[in-house]
N, CA, C and O atoms as a MOPAC input file, in Angstrom:
PM7 MOZYME 1SCF
protein

 N      8.25700 1    13.16900 1    -3.46100 1
 C      9.69200 1    12.80200 1    -3.21700 1
 C     10.07000 1    11.86200 1    -4.23400 1
 O      9.26000 1    10.97200 1    -4.49300 1
 N     11.23100 1    11.90700 1    -4.89600 1
 C     11.67800 1    10.95700 1    -5.78400 1
 C     12.15700 1     9.74100 1    -5.23200 1
 O     12.60600 1     9.73900 1    -4.08600 1
 N     12.11400 1     8.73900 1    -5.89400 1
 C     12.78000 1     7.49400 1    -5.19800 1
 C     14.22400 1     7.61500 1    -4.93100 1
 O     14.64500 1     7.01400 1    -3.94200 1
 N     15.01900 1     8.26400 1    -5.61700 1
 C     16.33900 1     8.53800 1    -5.31700 1
 C     16.47800 1     9.27300 1    -3.90300 1
 O     17.31200 1     8.90800 1    -3.07300 1
 N     15.69200 1    10.22200 1    -3.71700 1
 C     15.74700 1    11.09200 1    -2.46800 1
 C     15.28700 1    10.17700 1    -1.32700 1
 O     15.92400 1    10.15500 1    -0.27400 1
 N     14.16200 1     9.39900 1    -1.51600 1
 C     13.69000 1     8.48800 1    -0.52500 1
 C     14.88900 1     7.46900 1    -0.13400 1
 O     15.23300 1     7.23900 1     1.02500 1
 N     15.41000 1     6.95400 1    -1.17700 1
 C     16.52100 1     5.90100 1    -0.86000 1
 C     17.72500 1     6.52800 1    -0.08500 1
 O     18.28700 1     5.90900 1     0.81800 1
 N     18.07900 1     7.72500 1    -0.45800 1
 C     19.01700 1     8.52300 1     0.27100 1
 C     18.68200 1     8.69700 1     1.74000 1
 O     19.54500 1     8.59800 1     2.61200 1
 N     17.45800 1     8.94800 1     1.98200 1
 C     16.92500 1     9.25100 1     3.38600 1
 C     16.96500 1     7.91200 1     4.30500 1
 O     17.22300 1     7.93200 1     5.50800 1
 N     16.67900 1     6.78300 1     3.57300 1
 C     16.71200 1     5.56100 1     4.43400 1
 C     18.08800 1     4.67000 1     4.27200 1
 O     18.24700 1     3.57800 1     4.81600 1
 N     18.96600 1     5.26700 1     3.50500 1
 C     20.22900 1     4.67500 1     3.44700 1
 C     20.37700 1     3.31600 1     2.54800 1
 O     21.12200 1     2.38900 1     2.86800 1
 N     19.61100 1     3.33300 1     1.45400 1
 C     19.61600 1     2.16300 1     0.50800 1
 C     19.72100 1     2.65300 1    -1.02100 1
 O     19.40000 1     3.77800 1    -1.40200 1
 N     20.17100 1     1.73000 1    -1.74700 1
 C     20.29700 1     2.15200 1    -3.18000 1
 C     18.77000 1     2.47900 1    -3.77500 1
 O     17.74700 1     1.90100 1    -3.40900 1
 N     18.84300 1     3.40300 1    -4.64900 1
 C     17.59300 1     3.86700 1    -5.37500 1
 C     16.99900 1     2.65000 1    -6.15300 1
 O     15.78200 1     2.48500 1    -6.22500 1
 N     17.86200 1     1.83700 1    -6.70700 1
 C     17.38000 1     0.61200 1    -7.39300 1
 C     16.65300 1    -0.29400 1    -6.56100 1
 O     15.79000 1    -0.99800 1    -7.08600 1
 N     16.89500 1    -0.37800 1    -5.26300 1
 C     16.26300 1    -1.24800 1    -4.31400 1
 C     14.89100 1    -0.69400 1    -4.03500 1
 O     13.96000 1    -1.49500 1    -3.94900 1
 N     14.67800 1     0.55200 1    -3.89000 1
 C     13.44600 1     1.28100 1    -3.71800 1
 C     12.57100 1     1.07100 1    -4.87000 1
 O     11.37200 1     0.83300 1    -4.72900 1
 N     13.15400 1     1.15500 1    -6.02000 1
 C     12.36800 1     0.91200 1    -7.25100 1
 C     11.92600 1    -0.43200 1    -7.32100 1
 O     10.77300 1    -0.63200 1    -7.70300 1
 N     12.73100 1    -1.48900 1    -6.98000 1
 C     12.35200 1    -2.85100 1    -7.03000 1
 C     11.23200 1    -3.09500 1    -6.16300 1
 O     10.29100 1    -3.74700 1    -6.61500 1
 N     11.18900 1    -2.58500 1    -4.75800 1
 C     10.11900 1    -2.83700 1    -3.83300 1
 C      8.89200 1    -2.18800 1    -4.30100 1
 O      7.80800 1    -2.67600 1    -3.98000 1
 N      8.95900 1    -1.05500 1    -5.08500 1
 C      7.74700 1    -0.38200 1    -5.51400 1
 C      7.14900 1    -1.20400 1    -6.67600 1
 O      5.95700 1    -1.51100 1    -6.68300 1
 N      7.92600 1    -1.51900 1    -7.56700 1
 C      7.57900 1    -2.14500 1    -8.89900 1
 C      7.22300 1    -3.66600 1    -8.76700 1
 O      6.52900 1    -4.19600 1    -9.63400 1
 N      7.69100 1    -4.37300 1    -7.69100 1
 C      7.45500 1    -5.83400 1    -7.69100 1
 C      5.95500 1    -6.21700 1    -7.62700 1
 O      5.09000 1    -5.50000 1    -7.12400 1
 N      5.77000 1    -7.28200 1    -8.12500 1
 C      4.35500 1    -7.82300 1    -8.27200 1
 C      3.60600 1    -8.04900 1    -6.88100 1
 O      2.41100 1    -7.81500 1    -6.70100 1
 N      4.43500 1    -8.50700 1    -5.99300 1
 C      3.92100 1    -8.77300 1    -4.59400 1
 C      3.58500 1    -7.59000 1    -3.78100 1
 O      2.76100 1    -7.65900 1    -2.86900 1
 N      4.23200 1    -6.45900 1    -4.10700 1
 C      3.96800 1    -5.18800 1    -3.22000 1
 C      5.00800 1    -5.31900 1    -2.13700 1
 O      5.84600 1    -6.21700 1    -2.05100 1
 N      4.83000 1    -4.25200 1    -1.28700 1
 C      5.77400 1    -4.13300 1    -0.16900 1
 C      5.63400 1    -5.17500 1     0.90200 1
 O      6.60800 1    -5.63200 1     1.49900 1
 N      4.22000 1    -5.58800 1     1.15800 1
 C      3.88700 1    -6.69200 1     2.13400 1
 C      3.98700 1    -8.05400 1     1.34000 1
 O      3.44500 1    -8.19600 1     0.24400 1
 N      4.70500 1    -9.03200 1     1.95700 1
 C      4.97000 1   -10.30800 1     1.42200 1
 C      3.62400 1   -11.05900 1     1.19000 1
 O      2.88000 1   -11.31700 1     2.13600 1
 N      3.33900 1   -11.39400 1    -0.06600 1
 C      1.97500 1   -12.01600 1    -0.30900 1
 C      1.72400 1   -13.40700 1     0.35600 1
 O      0.57600 1   -13.76800 1     0.61900 1
 N      2.87700 1   -14.22500 1     0.63900 1
 C      2.77900 1   -15.36300 1     1.40200 1
 C      2.29900 1   -15.10600 1     2.65300 1
 O      1.32600 1   -15.72100 1     3.08700 1
 N      2.97700 1   -14.11000 1     3.40400 1
 C      2.61700 1   -13.72300 1     4.70500 1
 C      1.06000 1   -13.37300 1     4.91200 1
 O      0.37200 1   -13.74200 1     5.86300 1
 N      0.64500 1   -12.57800 1     3.81300 1
 C     -0.79100 1   -12.16400 1     3.88000 1
 C     -1.72400 1   -13.37100 1     3.83500 1
 O     -2.72400 1   -13.45900 1     4.54700 1
 N     -1.31600 1   -14.34300 1     2.90800 1
 C     -2.20400 1   -15.48500 1     2.76900 1
 C     -2.17300 1   -16.33600 1     3.99100 1
 O     -3.17100 1   -16.97200 1     4.33000 1
 N     -0.99100 1   -16.37100 1     4.70200 1
 C     -0.92800 1   -17.20100 1     5.93900 1
 C     -2.03200 1   -16.52700 1     6.89600 1
 O     -2.95100 1   -17.20400 1     7.35600 1
 N     -1.91100 1   -15.34300 1     7.13200 1
 C     -2.70700 1   -14.56200 1     8.01600 1
 C     -4.27600 1   -14.75700 1     7.74600 1
 O     -5.10000 1   -14.94300 1     8.64300 1
 N     -4.56700 1   -14.68600 1     6.37600 1
 C     -5.99000 1   -14.97700 1     6.01300 1
 C     -6.37400 1   -16.34000 1     6.29500 1
 O     -7.44600 1   -16.59900 1     6.84200 1
 N     -5.44800 1   -17.32100 1     5.90500 1
 C     -5.82400 1   -18.77300 1     6.42900 1
 C     -6.10300 1   -18.90500 1     7.90100 1
 O     -6.90800 1   -19.74300 1     8.30600 1
 N     -5.45800 1   -18.10000 1     8.70800 1
 C     -5.63300 1   -18.09600 1    10.13900 1
 C     -6.78800 1   -17.31700 1    10.60400 1
 O     -7.08100 1   -17.21700 1    11.79600 1
 N     -7.43700 1   -16.77000 1     9.64600 1
 C     -8.71800 1   -15.84200 1    10.04600 1
 C     -8.50200 1   -14.43200 1    10.34200 1
 O     -9.38000 1   -13.80200 1    10.93100 1
 N     -7.39300 1   -13.87200 1     9.97900 1
 C     -7.00400 1   -12.52600 1    10.35900 1
 C     -7.18600 1   -11.71700 1     9.07200 1
 O     -6.94000 1   -12.17100 1     7.95500 1
 N     -7.70400 1   -10.29100 1     9.35700 1
 C     -7.62900 1    -9.29500 1     8.30900 1
 C     -6.41100 1    -8.48700 1     8.66300 1
 O     -5.96600 1    -8.43400 1     9.80900 1
 N     -5.86200 1    -7.82200 1     7.57200 1
 C     -4.72800 1    -6.92800 1     7.81900 1
 C     -5.14700 1    -5.52900 1     7.54900 1
 O     -5.77100 1    -5.19300 1     6.54300 1
 N     -4.76500 1    -4.71900 1     8.51700 1
 C     -5.04000 1    -3.30600 1     8.44700 1
 C     -3.84700 1    -2.45200 1     8.52400 1
 O     -3.21300 1    -2.47900 1     9.57900 1
 N     -3.48700 1    -1.77700 1     7.66600 1
 C     -2.29900 1    -0.82700 1     7.63600 1
 C     -2.80900 1     0.60400 1     7.71200 1
 O     -3.58400 1     1.00900 1     6.84600 1
 N     -2.42700 1     1.35600 1     8.66900 1
 C     -2.87700 1     2.70700 1     8.76800 1
 C     -1.49300 1     3.62400 1     8.75700 1
 O     -0.62000 1     3.41000 1     9.59800 1
 N     -1.37100 1     4.50700 1     7.89900 1
 C     -0.40300 1     5.46900 1     7.78600 1
 C     -0.73000 1     6.81700 1     8.24800 1
 O     -1.64200 1     7.40400 1     7.66600 1
 N     -0.16800 1     7.34400 1     9.12800 1
 C     -0.48000 1     8.76000 1     9.63900 1
 C      0.86100 1     9.58500 1     9.50900 1
 O      1.91000 1     9.22700 1    10.04500 1
 N      0.72600 1    10.70500 1     8.75700 1
 C      1.73300 1    11.61800 1     8.62100 1
 C      2.05300 1    12.29300 1     9.92100 1
 O      1.20500 1    12.89000 1    10.58600 1
 N      3.45200 1    12.15900 1    10.28900 1
 C      3.90000 1    12.71800 1    11.53200 1
 C      3.91300 1    14.35200 1    11.32700 1
 O      4.22800 1    14.87500 1    10.25900 1
 N      3.57800 1    14.98200 1    12.34200 1
 C      3.94100 1    16.41500 1    12.29100 1
 C      5.27700 1    16.87400 1    12.55800 1
 O      5.86000 1    16.54900 1    13.59200 1
 N      5.81100 1    17.63600 1    11.65200 1
 C      7.21900 1    18.05700 1    11.73700 1
 C      7.38400 1    19.06100 1    12.83000 1
 O      6.57700 1    19.98100 1    12.96500 1
 N      8.44300 1    18.89500 1    13.63300 1
 C      8.83100 1    19.88300 1    14.68800 1
 C      9.35200 1    21.15300 1    14.24100 1
 O      9.68800 1    22.00500 1    15.06300 1

């Protein structure tokens, strides 16, 4: 899926989707990750594709 099509599906400008993908910190805020690590937490993200009806 193109960034433009994804942006259209979520109702945001394509330039914003591109900015999120390209930025150095990534999609998850780096400071938030560091705070959780300092508190002794590991972060696990699991993405599961939904079955289309």
